[in-house]
Structure formats: C-alpha cells, structure tokens
N, C-alpha and C positions, 0 to 999 in steps of 0.2 A: 126215812128214819137218818138220822146225825150218829158217826160212829166215831169216836175219840177213842184211840188206841195209846198207850202210854206204857210204859216200864222197862223197855230195850237199855243196852246199856251195854258197858264193855265187861266182860268178867273171865277168871282164869278156868281152863279143863277145867269137868271137875267139881264147878259151881254152879250158882243156883240165879234163876233171875222169875217172878210173876211179872206178864204180863195182864196189864188192864182194858178192859172195850166196855166203855160208857156208849150207854145210848139215851138220844132223844128225839123227841121230837112226834113218836106213835111209842102204840103198847110193847113192850121190848118180850113179853113174855107169849107174842104172836107168833115168834119168830124161831125158828132154831138159828145155832151159830155156828161157826166154823173158825178157825187160823188159817191160815195159808202164812207162806213162807214162799219167797224168792232170793235165792242167792248171784249174788252176781256171775253173768254171763250164762246165768241158767233160766229156767222157765219157774213159774209160781206151780207151785206144788201143796197138797192139802195134807195139814198136819193132824189137825185134830175138830171134830163135832161134838155137838150135844144137841140133843133134844131141846121143844120148846118148854119141856116141867124139868128138865133136867135127869130123867131116868135114866133116859137111854145117852151115849157116849160111844165114840169112835177114832179109832187112832192110826197113824199111816205107821208101817211097821219099826219104822226108825225111830219113831220117838216113843212106841209102845214098853212102858214099866219105866219110864225117863221123865215122860209128861202128863202131867192130868188138867184136864176141861172141866170147868162147874162155871156156875149162873148163877146169879143173886137176882131173883127176879124183882125182889121187893126194889130194889136199890139201882134196878134197870143197869146191872154191870155184869159181863161176863171173864172169865178169868183163864187163864194161861201157868199152870206152874211148870217151871222147867227145870227140873233136877238132873246132875249128873251130865252137866253139859260138856259136849264136844267141841271141836273146833270145828267140824261139818256142818252145825248148828248157824254156825255166822250167816244170818239174813236180815232181810226185813220182812218182819212179821205183818201180817194182814187180819184185821177181822172182818168176818161179812156176815150179814144176817141174811136168813132167807124166807119168804113164804111161798105159799102155792104160787100165786102169778107175781113176788117181787123179789128182788134182792138188793142189798147198799154193801157199799166195801165203805171201811174207814180208810184214814191215811195210814201208812204204815209208822212203825216203831225198828228204829236197828238194833239188830242182840250181836253184839261181836264176840267172841268165844275165842280166846287168846291160847295156844299150845304152851 
C-alpha cells in the first residue's frame, strides 16, 4: 500500500486543520488506519486509530474531544480533523495502515501551531 498524507500547515492556536491520507496499491478497506505524530526531539506517538469498517475509533487522551478520525473506503482515503489546536500539537503527522500480517507508513505532513 502506498500512502500519501497531506493537509498540514501553519495555524494559530485555536484553529483547525484536516489531514488526509490517500491510499493506493491495495484494498484500503482491508486495513485499520491510524495517525501518529512526532514532535521535535520526541518519540513518535499514537494519536488516533479507526477500524477497517470505521465503526470503532480510538484516541490518545491528549487529543480526545478535539480530533476526529474518519475514513472513506469508497475513495481510499482516511482523515484526521483537528480542532482547537494547541502549540503542543506541533509535529510531523504520519498515517499508517495495519492488517494482520502487514503495516505501511505514509510520509509525514508537518503541522505547526503558533501561540
């Protein structure tokens, strides 16, 4: 699976961004999908995940209530809606898809939140 993430940018605190992760190469709906992020000098951390069907979602405590993960299997795309952004959300955001025996990462998209 090839993953193309986009939608990052510079936003003021309190603003919003919507990240997209477009998949190609294999059947997107066969995979659960997640978003991770890596801030400067820190390890990559889990942000949110969604089941292959979209019926189950999971969030890190730090983003719960502000971020929403979703997917459109018909268009092979996953999303991360990020509201009420904080400077601590500044990071490179990565999408990942996971099946029982395989996992694929997309390239990152940079999100910068100014105070």
